[in-house]
C-alpha positions, 0 to 999 in steps of 0.5 A, a space after each residue: 614363208 611368213 603370212 602377211 600379218 607376221 605371225 606363224 600359226 604353229 607358233 601361235 598355237 604353241 603359245 596358246 597351248 602353253 598359256 592354257 597349260 599354265 592356267 590349268 596348273 595355276 588353277 590346280 595349284 590354287 585348288 590344292 592350296 584350298 584343299 590343304 587349308 580346308 584339311 588343316 581347318 578340319 584337323 584343327 576343328 577335330 582336335 578342338 572337338 576332341 579336347 572339348 569332348 574329353 573335358 565334357 566326358 570327365 565333368 570338367 569345366 570347358 570354357 577355353 575349349 569351347 572358345 577355341 572351337 568358335 562354333 556358335 551352335 555349340 556355344 549356344 548349347 553348352 555355354 551356360 555350363 562351360 564354367 562348371 562343366 556337366 556331370 559325367 556318366 561316372 558322376 551320374 552313376 555315383 550319385 544315383 544310389 543316394 538319390 534312389 535310397 532317398 526316393 525309396 524312403 519317401 515312397 515307403 513313408 507314403 505307403 500306408 496300404 501294406 500290412 504290419 509285417 510289410 511295414 516292418 520290412 519297409 521300415 528296416 529296408 528304409 533304415 538300411 537303404 536296402 533296395 533291389 540291385 538287379 532290374 525288377 519287373 513291375 511298377 513299384 518304386 523299388 522296381 522302377 528304381 532298379 531298372 533305372 539304375 540298371 540302365 544307368 550302369 550300362 551307360 543308357 542315361 536316356 533310358 534311365 530317365 525314361 524309367 523314372 518318369 512314371 514315379 509319382 511327384 512326391 517319390 520323384 522329388 529326391 531325384 529331381 536334382 539328379 534328373 536335372 544333371 542327367 538332362 544336362 549330360 544328355 544335352 551336352 552329349 547330343 550337342 557334341 554328336 551334332 557337331 561331329 556330324 553323328 
C-alpha cells in the first residue's frame, strides 16, 4: 500500500539516485570540456612559443609571433627588439673574430713594455690579424680573447662574456657593440626559457 503522503520511498530514492548520477555526469562533462579547452590553449601557446623561439634563434624579426602569444612578461622582455630581431648564436660567432682582431690591434698599440723583437712580432700579428685560435692560459688580451672565442664556439655566450670582462676598457672598446649584441641574445634566450617554465 502507498504511504498516506502518496509517495513511494523506493521510487523517490531511485529518482534521487538518478538525479545525483545526472549531476555527477554533468560535472564530469564540464570538467572534461574545461580540460580540453585548457589543453587546446596550452597547445596553441606551445606552438606560438615554438614559432617565436625559431624567429629569435635565427635572428629574424618577431613582431607577429610576439603579438600572437599575447604574453605581457615576454612582450616587456622582448618588445624593444621585435622589429629588428636579436643576434643569433651563429651571428655572434661570425661577428666575434673581426671585433677580437680590432681589440688585439688596440692592445698591441697600447703595449710599450715589450722589447724590439716582441714589438715587431706584435706589429706583424696586428697587420695579419693573427691571434691564437685555441684557448690559452693567462691574462694577456690574446689569451682572454682565445678563451672567449672558444666558449663562443661551444655556444656558451655567457661564459664568453665573462672571459671578456677583465679586459681593460680601451682594449674592450672595439668589442662593446658585440658585447651589447651578446647581452641581447642572452636576455632573449632567458625570457623564452622562463616562458617555457625551464
